[in-house]
C-alpha positions in Angstrom: 62.4 -53.6 7.4 62.3 -53.5 11.2 60.0 -55.1 14.2 60.0 -54.5 17.9 58.2 -55.1 21.0 58.8 -53.7 24.5 62.0 -51.7 23.6 60.3 -48.3 24.7 59.3 -47.3 28.1 56.9 -49.6 29.7 55.8 -52.3 27.5 55.8 -49.7 24.3 57.6 -50.7 20.9 60.5 -48.6 19.9 61.9 -48.6 16.3 64.7 -46.6 14.7 65.5 -46.9 11.1 67.4 -44.9 8.5 65.3 -43.1 5.8 66.2 -41.1 2.6 64.3 -37.8 1.8 61.3 -38.5 0.0 61.1 -42.2 1.0 57.6 -43.8 2.0 57.2 -46.4 4.5 54.3 -48.2 6.3 53.9 -48.6 10.1 51.6 -51.7 11.2 50.7 -51.5 14.8 48.9 -54.3 17.1 48.3 -54.9 20.8 50.4 -57.7 22.4 47.2 -58.9 23.7 45.1 -59.9 20.8 41.8 -59.2 22.7 42.7 -55.7 23.5 41.4 -52.6 21.9 41.7 -48.7 22.3 43.6 -45.4 21.7 47.2 -44.7 21.9 49.9 -42.1 20.7 52.2 -42.9 18.0 55.3 -40.5 18.1 57.5 -40.0 14.9 60.8 -38.3 15.6 62.9 -36.9 12.6 66.5 -36.1 12.5 67.6 -32.4 12.5 67.3 -31.1 9.1 70.8 -30.7 7.5 71.6 -27.1 5.9 73.5 -27.0 2.7 77.1 -25.6 3.4 79.2 -24.2 0.8 81.9 -26.3 -0.8 85.5 -25.7 -0.1 87.3 -22.8 -1.5 88.8 -21.7 -4.0 85.5 -20.7 -5.6 85.2 -21.7 -9.1 84.6 -19.1 -11.9 81.6 -19.5 -14.2 81.9 -18.6 -17.9 79.2 -18.0 -20.5 78.2 -21.3 -21.9 78.0 -24.7 -20.2 80.0 -25.3 -17.0 80.5 -28.7 -15.5 80.2 -28.6 -11.7 80.6 -31.3 -9.2 78.1 -31.1 -6.1 79.0 -33.1 -3.1 76.4 -34.7 -0.6 75.1 -32.1 1.7 76.8 -29.2 0.2 75.9 -26.2 -1.8 78.5 -25.2 -4.4 79.2 -21.5 -4.8 80.4 -20.0 -8.0 81.5 -16.4 -9.0 80.5 -14.9 -12.2 81.1 -11.4 -13.9 79.1 -10.0 -16.3 80.9 -8.9 -19.4 78.0 -6.4 -20.5 74.8 -5.2 -19.2 71.7 -7.2 -19.7 69.4 -10.0 -18.4 71.4 -13.3 -17.8 70.1 -16.7 -17.5 71.4 -19.4 -14.9 69.9 -23.0 -15.2 71.1 -26.7 -15.0 70.2 -29.5 -17.6 69.7 -33.3 -17.1 67.4 -35.6 -15.1 68.6 -34.5 -11.6 66.5 -32.4 -9.0 68.4 -29.1 -8.5 67.8 -26.2 -6.4 69.6 -22.7 -7.5 70.5 -19.5 -5.8 71.9 -16.1 -6.8 73.8 -13.8 -4.4 75.5 -10.3 -5.0 78.8 -9.6 -4.2 78.2 -9.2 -0.3 76.2 -12.5 -0.2 72.8 -11.1 -0.2 70.3 -13.3 -1.9 69.0 -11.9 -5.2 66.9 -14.7 -6.6 66.4 -18.6 -5.9 64.5 -21.3 -7.7 63.7 -24.9 -7.5 61.9 -26.9 -10.5 61.5 -23.5 -12.6 63.6 -25.2 -15.5 63.1 -28.4 -17.5 62.1 -31.3 -15.5 63.3 -30.7 -11.9 66.0 -28.2 -12.7 66.2 -24.8 -11.3 66.3 -21.6 -13.7 67.0 -18.1 -12.5 66.9 -15.1 -14.9 68.6 -11.8 -13.6 69.3 -8.3 -15.1 73.0 -7.6 -14.4 75.1 -4.5 -15.1 78.6 -4.9 -17.1 81.3 -5.7 -14.5 78.9 -6.8 -11.8 80.1 -9.7 -9.7 77.7 -12.4 -8.6 77.6 -15.7 -7.1 75.5 -18.6 -8.3 75.0 -21.5 -5.9 73.6 -25.0 -6.6 72.6 -28.1 -4.6 70.6 -31.0 -5.1 67.0 -31.1 -3.7 67.7 -34.4 -1.9 70.6 -33.5 0.0 72.1 -37.0 0.3 72.9 -37.0 -3.6 76.0 -35.9 -5.3 77.2 -35.7 -8.6 78.2 -33.5 -11.5 75.6 -31.1 -13.0 75.8 -29.0 -16.0 75.4 -25.2 -15.2 74.4 -23.0 -18.2 74.9 -19.4 -18.2 73.3 -17.4 -21.1 74.4 -14.0 -21.8 71.9 -11.3 -23.5 72.9 -10.8 -27.1 75.0 -7.4 -27.1 74.3 -4.4 -29.7 77.4 -3.8 -32.2 78.3 -0.7 -30.0 78.2 -2.5 -26.6 81.7 -2.8 -24.9 81.9 -6.6 -24.2 85.2 -6.5 -22.5 88.4 -4.3 -21.9 91.8 -4.8 -20.5 95.5 -3.5 -20.8 98.9 -4.5 -22.2 101.6 -6.0 -19.6 105.1 -5.4 -20.8 107.2 -8.4 -19.9 109.8 -5.9 -18.6 107.9 -2.7 -17.5 104.8 -4.2 -16.2 101.4 -2.7 -16.6 101.1 0.1 -19.4 98.7 2.6 -20.5 97.9 0.6 -23.7 94.5 -0.6 -23.5 92.2 -3.1 -25.6 88.4 -3.1 -26.0 86.1 -5.6 -27.6 82.6 -4.4 -28.8 79.6 -6.5 -29.7 80.4 -6.4 -33.3 83.5 -8.2 -32.7 85.8 -5.4 -33.3 89.0 -5.2 -31.3 90.5 -1.8 -30.7 94.0 -1.0 -29.4 94.6 2.6 -27.7 97.5 4.2 -26.1 101.0 5.0 -27.2 103.9 2.4 -27.5 104.7 -1.1 -28.5 102.7 -4.3 -28.0 105.5 -6.9 -28.3 105.6 -10.7 -28.6 107.1 -10.9 -25.0 104.3 -9.1 -23.3 100.5 -10.0 -22.7 97.1 -8.4 -23.6 95.9 -9.1 -20.1 92.3 -10.8 -20.1 92.0 -11.2 -23.9 92.2 -15.0 -23.9 88.5 -15.7 -23.2 87.3 -13.5 -25.8 89.7 -14.5 -28.8 87.1 -16.4 -30.7 84.5 -13.4 -31.0 87.2 -11.1 -32.5 86.5 -10.3 -36.3 88.6 -7.2 -36.8 91.6 -5.4 -35.2 92.2 -1.7 -35.1 95.4 -0.3 -33.9 95.3 3.4 -32.7 97.7 5.7 -34.2 100.1 5.7 -31.1 100.7 2.0 -31.5 104.1 1.3 -33.2 104.5 -2.5 -32.6 101.9 -5.1 -33.0 101.6 -8.8 -31.5 99.5 -11.0 -29.5 96.5 -11.7 -31.9 97.3 -15.1 -32.8 94.9 -18.0 -33.3 91.9 -15.6 -33.4 90.0 -17.9 -35.7 87.1 -15.6 -36.8 89.5 -12.6 -37.3 88.9 -11.2 -41.0 90.5 -7.7 -41.1 93.5 -6.0 -39.6 94.4 -2.2 -39.9 97.7 -1.1 -38.6 98.2 2.7 -39.8 101.3 3.4 -37.8 102.6 0.2 -36.8 106.3 -0.2 -38.2 106.8 -3.6 -36.9 104.6 -6.5 -36.9 106.3 -8.8 -34.2 106.6 -12.5 -33.9 103.9 -14.8 -34.4 101.5 -11.7 -34.2 98.7 -13.2 -36.3 99.8 -16.9 -36.6 96.8 -19.3 -37.0 94.5 -16.5 -37.8 92.8 -18.8 -40.5 89.9 -16.7 -41.5 92.1 -13.5 -41.9 91.7 -12.1 -45.4 92.9 -8.6 -45.3 95.9 -6.7 -43.5 96.5 -3.0 -44.0 100.0 -1.9 -42.7 101.2 1.0 -44.8 104.1 2.0 -42.7 105.3 -1.3 -41.5 109.2 -1.8 -42.2 109.4 -5.2 -40.7 107.6 -8.4 -40.4 109.0 -10.8 -37.9 109.2 -14.5 -37.8 106.0 -16.5 -38.1 103.9 -13.4 -38.1 101.2 -14.7 -40.6 102.0 -18.5 -40.6 99.1 -20.6 -41.5 96.8 -17.6 -42.4 95.2 -19.6 -44.9 92.8 -17.2 -45.9 95.2 -14.1 -46.4 94.8 -12.6 -49.8 94.9 -8.8 -49.6 98.0 -7.2 -48.1 98.9 -3.5 -48.1 102.6 -3.5 -46.9 104.4 -1.4 -49.5 107.3 -0.1 -47.3 108.3 -3.6 -45.8 112.0 -3.8 -45.7 112.6 -7.1 -44.0 110.4 -10.3 -44.0 111.4 -12.8 -41.3 111.5 -16.4 -41.4 108.3 -18.4 -42.2 106.5 -14.8 -41.9 103.9 -16.0 -44.4 104.3 -19.8 -44.5 101.5 -21.8 -45.7 99.4 -18.6 -46.5 97.8 -20.7 -49.6 95.4 -17.6 -50.6 98.5 -15.3 -51.4 98.9 -14.8 -55.2 100.4 -11.7 -55.6 103.0 -9.9 -53.6 104.0 -6.3 -54.3 107.4 -5.7 -52.2 108.6 -2.2 -53.4 111.3 -1.4 -50.8 112.1 -4.9 -49.4 115.8 -5.5 -48.9 115.8 -8.9 -47.3 113.4 -11.9 -47.6 114.7 -14.5 -45.0 114.5 -18.5 -44.9 110.9 -20.0 -45.8 109.0 -16.7 -45.7 106.8 -17.6 -48.5 107.1 -21.4 -48.4 103.9 -23.2 -48.8 102.4 -20.2 -50.7 100.7 -20.0 -54.0 102.4 -16.9 -55.3 102.4 -16.4 -58.9 103.5 -12.9 -59.2 106.1 -11.0 -57.3 107.0 -7.4 -57.6 110.4 -6.3 -56.0 112.5 -3.3 -55.8 116.0 -2.7 -57.1 117.4 -2.6 -53.5 116.5 -6.4 -52.8 119.6 -7.9 -51.6 118.7 -11.3 -50.3 116.2 -14.4 -50.8 116.7 -16.7 -48.2 116.3 -20.5 -48.3 113.3 -22.5 -49.6 111.1 -19.8 -50.4 110.5 -20.5 -54.3 111.4 -24.1 -54.7 110.0 -26.4 -57.4 106.5 -26.6 -55.8 106.2 -22.8 -56.0 103.8 -21.4 -58.4 105.9 -18.4 -59.1 105.7 -17.5 -62.8 106.1 -13.3 -63.0 108.5 -11.0 -61.4 108.3 -7.1 -61.8 110.8 -4.9 -60.7 114.7 -4.6 -61.6 116.4 -5.8 -64.5 118.3 -9.2 -65.3 121.5 -7.4 -64.4 120.2 -6.5 -61.1 118.9 -10.0 -60.4 122.5 -11.1 -60.8 123.5 -9.3 -57.9 120.9 -10.8 -55.6 122.0 -13.5 -53.1 119.6 -16.4 -53.8 120.0 -19.2 -51.1 119.4 -22.7 -51.4 115.8 -24.3 -52.1 114.9 -21.4 -54.7 115.0 -23.5 -57.6 112.5 -21.1 -59.3 115.1 -18.3 -59.3 118.2 -20.4 -60.0 118.2 -20.1 -63.8 121.3 -19.6 -65.6 120.0 -16.3 -67.1 120.5 -14.6 -63.8 124.3 -14.7 -64.7 123.9 -13.3 -68.3 126.6 -13.1 -71.0 126.8 -10.2 -73.4 123.5 -8.6 -74.8 122.5 -9.1 -78.3 120.8 -5.7 -79.1 118.9 -5.8 -82.4 119.1 -2.7 -84.5 116.6 0.4 -84.0 114.0 0.5 -86.4 113.5 -3.3 -86.8 109.8 -4.0 -87.0 109.9 -8.0 -87.2 111.8 -10.8 -86.4 111.1 -13.2 -89.5 110.7 -17.0 -89.5 113.6 -18.9 -88.3 115.7 -15.8 -88.2 117.6 -17.0 -85.1 116.9 -20.7 -85.2 119.6 -22.9 -83.7 121.6 -19.9 -82.2 123.5 -19.8 -78.9 122.4 -16.4 -77.5 121.8 -15.5 -73.8 120.3 -12.1 -73.8 118.3 -10.4 -76.6 117.2 -6.8 -76.5 114.4 -5.9 -79.1 114.2 -2.1 -80.2 111.1 -0.2 -79.1 109.7 -0.1 -82.7 109.3 -3.7 -83.1 105.9 -5.3 -83.7 106.2 -9.1 -84.5 108.1 -12.0 -83.6 107.6 -14.9 -86.5 107.5 -18.7 -86.5 110.3 -20.6 -84.9 112.3 -17.2 -84.7 114.4 -18.4 -81.7 114.1 -22.1 -82.3 116.3 -24.6 -80.5 118.4 -21.7 -78.9 121.3 -23.7 -77.3 121.5 -21.4 -74.3 119.1 -20.2 -71.7 117.9 -17.2 -73.0 116.2 -13.9 -71.8 114.7 -11.7 -74.3 113.5 -8.1 -73.6 110.3 -7.4 -75.6 109.1 -4.0 -75.8 105.0 -2.8 -75.6 105.1 -2.2 -79.2 105.0 -6.0 -79.8 101.3 -7.0 -80.8 102.1 -10.4 -82.3 104.2 -13.5 -81.4 103.9 -16.8 -83.1 102.9 -19.8 -81.0 106.2 -21.7 -82.0 108.3 -18.5 -82.0 110.5 -20.1 -79.0 109.9 -23.8 -80.0 112.7 -25.9 -78.4 113.9 -23.2 -75.9 113.9 -25.2 -72.9 115.0 -22.4 -70.5 113.4 -19.2 -71.5 112.6 -15.9 -69.8 110.6 -13.0 -71.2 111.6 -9.5 -70.1 108.6 -6.8 -70.5 106.7 -4.3 -69.2 103.6 -5.0 -67.0 100.3 -6.0 -68.8 101.9 -5.8 -72.3 101.0 -8.3 -75.2 104.3 -10.0 -74.6 103.5 -10.4 -70.9 100.3 -12.1 -71.4 101.3 -14.0 -74.2 104.3 -15.6 -71.9 101.8 -16.1 -69.0 99.2 -17.9 -70.9 101.9 -20.4 -72.0 103.5 -20.7 -68.6 106.7 -19.0 -69.6 108.9 -17.1 -67.0 108.3 -13.4 -67.0 110.3 -10.5 -65.3 108.9 -7.1 -65.7 109.9 -3.6 -65.5 
């Protein structure tokens, strides 16, 4: 590596050589005169030991979990961390690098340090922190000349179900900070408190870091508009007791959402529940308007009860698996592409065929575009009739038949090969309908009460049902 003679004072040798920390070398000495012997003084001088200096600002922020941190040579990287709740936290690195770690309080007073307390040569520090307490974690390499990326892990304690994990406030896009606050507890419950509207244009400040842990949403009685809960993939239940409007994209992409209670809501805005593929239970009886794509691709929705709904806008139920729809007599509009040929819609309750004739049905709703929504004259069968006998109206050309309340049976091929789209109103008193009663009727609708024999008979055979 090196050799010298006479470069020092007098006739002494002098060697300078750069070494790395931990490097082992051998020094071999001899007199110039091979016959000489005796003692001498050998001096080894070391360079001044460098002190790790904090890396340049801004100071990175640590999150619970694995953090990737680049550590330059001869530097100590400092990162901030705020404890979301009280308990013992662990800070450590992983891998085959030799690290040192330090934990400081907010005023940079040393709380703890470690070298090699973790796996292999990694540092590991455990320390009790209070909710909201700010600390700084610093890391450097034991060999200061090294540089590279380390995986710094922050482990949080397991919170109790009532432990407050985090909280924040609602920021209105126009008015700024509001008195509406949010709180998340250890059981995954998210609660909104205060009075006012939480709208799409605003922001629930600080909530983004906790979206994945939310399992339920509860709006206080003072909250009248709800939004800002989109893509909470573990959200399962929502309770909005006094909310009157669910704003745009409020719960979009909440794929685990199953149940929503919004008994006083009057409007569901655009894309509010789009792609909520697990949604199956809804209490929205007072809804008057359902916005575009509001329930698009909610494939678990099979029944909808819209008792006060006036308008259903474009693609509100596109991609759903609705088989039963209950509507009110106040329904005025069904927007485009809600119930197309891919829809499973089979049963509608509410209103009468005459009322349906006044509903504006836009394009792309082939399930609703039957000729019998534009009915001709009624054929009212006489009171007291008990049975429609075999082939009684075979090959007829009727559009709307009303059976009397006393009727009990409809016989074989009774309406065989009817030459018009046929709607037939069947009372609850009927308890027998022949399998082939409507043989050859290509466009048929049964008008009957909920859960009557006629309703069950029709649904079992895939026949269109309108209930009352």
